[in-house]
C-alpha positions in Angstrom: 53.6 95.0 87.3 54.9 96.3 90.7 54.8 95.7 94.4 51.5 94.3 95.8 49.3 97.3 96.3 47.8 95.8 99.4 51.2 96.2 101.2 50.8 100.0 100.9 47.2 99.9 102.4 47.6 97.3 105.1 47.6 99.9 107.9 45.1 102.3 106.2 42.1 100.2 105.2 40.1 97.8 107.4 40.5 94.1 106.5 37.2 93.8 104.7 38.1 96.6 102.3 41.7 95.4 102.0 40.4 92.1 100.8 38.8 93.9 97.8 41.9 95.7 96.7 43.3 94.5 93.3 46.9 93.9 94.2 48.5 94.4 90.8 48.9 97.6 88.8 50.9 98.9 85.9 53.6 101.6 86.0 53.9 103.5 82.7 56.6 106.1 83.0 55.8 108.1 86.1 52.1 107.0 86.1 50.5 104.2 88.0 47.4 102.7 86.4 45.2 100.8 88.8 41.8 99.0 89.1 39.4 100.3 91.7 36.5 97.9 92.4 33.1 99.7 92.7 33.0 98.9 96.4 36.1 101.0 97.0 35.4 104.1 94.9 34.9 106.1 98.1 38.5 105.1 99.0 40.1 105.8 95.6 41.7 109.1 96.7 43.3 107.3 99.8 44.5 104.5 97.6 46.1 106.9 95.1 47.8 108.9 97.8 49.2 105.8 99.3 50.9 104.9 96.0 52.3 108.5 95.8 53.6 108.2 99.3 55.4 104.9 98.7 56.6 105.3 95.2 58.4 108.7 94.9 58.9 108.4 91.2 55.2 108.1 90.6 53.6 111.5 89.9 50.2 110.4 88.5 47.8 107.8 89.7 44.9 106.9 87.3 42.2 104.3 87.5 40.7 102.3 84.7 37.2 103.6 84.0 36.1 100.7 81.8 37.5 98.0 79.6 39.7 97.9 76.5 37.3 98.4 73.5 36.9 99.6 70.0 39.0 99.0 66.9 42.1 100.5 68.5 41.6 98.8 71.9 41.7 102.0 74.0 40.6 102.3 77.6 39.2 105.3 79.6 41.2 106.5 82.5 40.5 108.9 85.4 43.2 110.6 87.3 42.6 110.1 91.1 45.8 111.4 92.6 48.9 113.4 91.7 49.3 115.6 88.7 46.3 116.1 86.5 47.7 114.7 83.2 47.6 111.4 81.2 50.8 111.8 79.1 54.0 110.3 80.3 57.4 109.2 79.1 58.1 105.5 79.5 61.6 104.3 79.3 62.3 100.8 77.9 65.5 99.2 76.9 67.3 102.4 76.0 64.4 104.3 74.3 62.0 106.9 75.5 58.3 106.4 74.6 55.9 109.3 74.9 52.4 107.8 75.5 48.9 108.6 76.7 47.6 105.2 77.8 44.0 106.4 77.4 44.4 107.7 73.8 46.4 104.8 72.4 47.0 101.1 73.2 50.3 100.5 74.9 51.2 97.4 76.9 54.0 98.0 79.3 54.0 94.3 80.1 55.1 93.5 76.6 58.5 95.2 77.1 60.4 92.0 77.6 58.8 90.5 74.5 59.9 93.5 72.4 63.4 93.0 73.7 63.2 89.3 72.9 62.4 90.1 69.3 65.1 92.7 69.1 67.7 90.2 70.3 66.9 87.9 67.4 67.5 90.5 64.7 70.7 90.0 62.7 72.9 92.7 61.3 71.6 94.1 58.0 68.0 92.8 58.4 65.1 94.7 57.0 62.2 94.4 59.5 58.5 95.2 59.1 56.3 95.8 62.2 52.6 95.7 61.5 50.2 97.4 63.9 53.2 99.4 65.2 51.3 101.7 67.6 53.4 104.4 69.2 56.5 102.6 67.7 57.8 100.6 70.7 58.8 97.6 68.6 60.6 99.7 65.9 62.4 101.8 68.4 63.5 98.9 70.7 64.7 96.9 67.6 66.6 99.9 66.3 68.2 100.6 69.6 69.1 97.0 70.4 70.1 95.5 67.0 72.0 96.3 63.9 69.0 96.1 61.6 69.4 98.0 58.3 65.9 99.3 58.4 62.7 99.0 60.4 59.3 99.9 58.8 56.2 100.3 60.9 52.5 100.5 59.8 49.8 101.8 62.2 46.1 102.6 61.4 45.3 104.7 64.5 46.2 108.3 63.6 46.7 109.2 67.3 49.1 106.3 67.8 50.9 107.2 64.6 51.4 110.8 65.9 52.9 109.5 69.1 55.1 107.2 67.0 56.4 110.2 65.0 57.0 112.1 68.3 58.9 109.2 69.6 61.1 109.0 66.5 61.9 112.7 67.1 62.5 112.0 70.8 65.0 109.3 70.0 67.0 111.3 67.4 70.0 108.9 67.2 67.8 106.2 65.7 67.8 107.0 62.0 66.7 103.7 60.4 63.0 103.7 61.1 60.1 104.7 58.7 56.5 104.9 59.9 53.4 104.8 57.8 49.8 105.6 58.9 47.0 103.6 57.3 45.4 100.2 57.0 47.9 97.4 56.7 45.8 95.8 54.0 46.3 98.9 51.9 49.7 100.2 52.9 51.6 96.9 52.8 50.8 96.0 49.1 51.6 99.6 48.1 55.1 99.3 49.5 55.9 96.7 46.8 58.8 95.3 48.7 59.8 92.4 50.9 61.4 92.0 54.3 63.6 89.6 56.2 61.4 89.6 59.3 57.8 90.6 59.9 56.4 91.2 63.4 52.6 91.1 63.9 51.8 92.3 67.5 48.1 92.3 67.0 46.5 90.4 69.9 43.6 88.9 67.9 42.7 88.8 64.2 46.2 88.7 62.8 45.3 85.7 60.7 43.3 87.9 58.3 46.5 89.7 57.3 48.7 86.6 56.8 48.0 86.2 53.0 49.6 89.6 52.3 52.2 89.1 54.9 53.5 86.0 53.1 53.7 88.0 49.9 56.0 90.5 51.7 58.2 88.0 53.6 61.4 86.8 51.8 62.4 83.2 51.4 63.9 81.9 54.7 62.3 84.9 56.4 61.1 85.0 60.0 57.5 85.6 61.0 56.4 86.6 64.6 52.7 85.9 64.7 50.8 86.8 67.9 47.5 85.3 69.2 45.6 84.8 72.4 44.9 81.1 73.2 44.0 78.8 76.0 47.0 76.7 77.0 45.4 73.7 75.3 45.0 75.5 72.0 48.5 76.7 71.1 48.7 74.2 68.3 45.7 75.8 66.7 47.6 79.0 66.2 50.4 77.0 64.6 47.9 75.3 62.3 46.4 78.6 61.2 49.9 79.8 60.1 50.7 76.6 58.3 47.4 76.4 56.5 47.5 80.0 55.2 51.2 79.5 54.3 50.2 76.4 52.3 47.5 78.4 50.5 50.1 81.0 49.6 52.5 78.3 48.3 54.9 78.9 51.1 56.6 76.3 53.3 56.8 76.6 57.1 60.3 75.2 58.0 60.1 75.6 61.8 57.8 76.9 64.5 58.3 77.8 68.2 55.5 78.9 70.5 56.5 81.4 73.2 54.2 82.5 76.0 54.5 86.3 76.2 51.6 87.4 78.4 48.9 86.1 80.8 45.4 87.2 79.7 43.0 85.1 81.9 43.1 81.8 83.8 45.1 79.3 81.6 44.9 81.8 78.7 48.0 83.4 77.2 49.2 85.9 74.7 51.5 83.8 72.6 54.0 84.4 69.8 54.5 81.8 67.1 58.0 82.3 65.7 58.2 80.8 62.2 60.9 80.4 59.5 59.2 80.5 56.2 60.5 79.4 52.8 
């Protein structure tokens, strides 16, 4: 999230068009990703140039050309100003992340959440990150903790390729292993357990909890993500507790953390749990 886009356009667009401008946008590396309402498509080039003029570190302006969709939650983008490319290097808490935000899912707004998790990791921990994408969680954890090992599993082959490229691009981080495939198949095949398991899947993570509990050590930490209305947070906790009970595991403690705003009064949340 950056400066209100309307500030850059106040002296360029008439008020009736300025009122239609979506003020927020994302900055991924040197790329700005914006939303252009249909009524302003004829102005998109001007909007893009205004961003380039005001933010000298931005080299590409792209607009969303649809919604997040499909199994891998990708979104079509169209470059409307600046260099004609969609790859960029995003820098986050000491690591460099090569990413094409059209080809793979990557949430720049989850950066502080990734650092929050990294700050909780104790020396010597073995950490598993499911749905690891281009490997932002593994890399941020490796850079900002003394974990013994971080393992990531990602199903999207394109995201996995970016993850491998990011490992190569952060050469000093030697304690990460990445696997490409379905969590339901890869995790059981590892035949091992972990001190901490991170599940940054925005919806549907509950389907993987039975095998997650098999891979989590006693007194281990689970970070389970969900999207909920603010009056439904307890339902996410109840899901974890019920599936833990079915797996003969005991939930010793839970904490719900808001880590993203999805819609009015609806949030991406993380349920931090200690499991025996």
